[in-house]
N, C-alpha and C positions, 0 to 999 in steps of 0.2 A: 227138038230144039222150043218148041210152044208150050209143051208141057213144064218147060223149067221156067220160064215167064209164069206164067201160070202161076206155079207154084209159091216162085218170089215174091206173086203179087198175093197171095194167100198167107204168106208169111207175114209179107210187112202188115197185112191187115191184121192178123193176131197179135202181134206184138203193139202195134197202135190201143187195137183192144185192152194187151195185156197192160201197156202204160196205164190206161185210165182205171182199171182197178186195183192196180199197186198204187194209183193216189188215192184213188177211196179207200182203199185198206190202211194207208198211212192217216189216212183223215181220220179214221173211226178211234185209231187207237189214240190219238190227241184227243178226241171229245171222253164223254161220261159212256160208260159202257152198261146197255141194258141188255134184256134178253133177244129183242127184236134187232139192234147191233153186232152182235155176239153170232145172231142167226144169217146177217147176211154178211159176217166176213167169213163165216164157215163155207155160206153158199161162194163166194167170190174165190176164194183158197180153190174150193173143190173143183170149178171151172176151172181154173189157171193150172190146176194140177193135171186135171184129163188132156184137157187141150195142149198143153205143154209140151206132154207127151209124143202126143199125136203128130205135131209138126218137126219131133226131134228137139226140142230143148229139156233135156232132161233138168239141167240147171235149174231152169223154170219151175220143172215140174215138181225138184224135191224139194226146192224153197216153198212152194205152197201148200206142198205135201205137209214140212214141218208145220207152217202155220195153222193145217187144220187138227195136227195131232196136238200142238198148243194150246188150241181152242177149246180141244176138249178134254185138257189137263188141266194143271191151275197156276200154271208159268207165264204169268201176262210179260217178264222179260224177253222172254224167247221169241217169244211173237214181233216185238219189235225187231231184236235181230234178224231174225228171218226177213220180215218187213222189206228190210234196207238190202238186205243180201238178194231177194227177187228183184228189186230195184235195178240193183247189177248187173242180174244177168240178165236183165231185160235189154239195160242198155248195151250191154255188150250184145246182144244177138243185133240189135237192131245197125251195129258199130258195124259189123260181120257181114250184114246186107250191104250197107252204103259202102263198104270198101270192095263189095265185090265177090267176097270170099265164102257167102253162102251157100 
């Protein structure tokens, strides 16, 4: 039982950090994009992709992977769309934890 509580706490912590990263991604998409911000976007997406999968949040991982792919390509609209879906996936995961279903 203790392990479940610890895992739940780790998931909560991850989702809190994921929320901050998603917010940063959204802010970057609203601003001017230079090579440094594009690099940072890629870094944040890559981190979320890996960690999301580790914690069993496939939706978060998939949307982050899509953002990463879109950054490497040329379609900026895609990034915007996936950042919204990423936010929704994080909010859904937080709701699951809050309702005790996680």
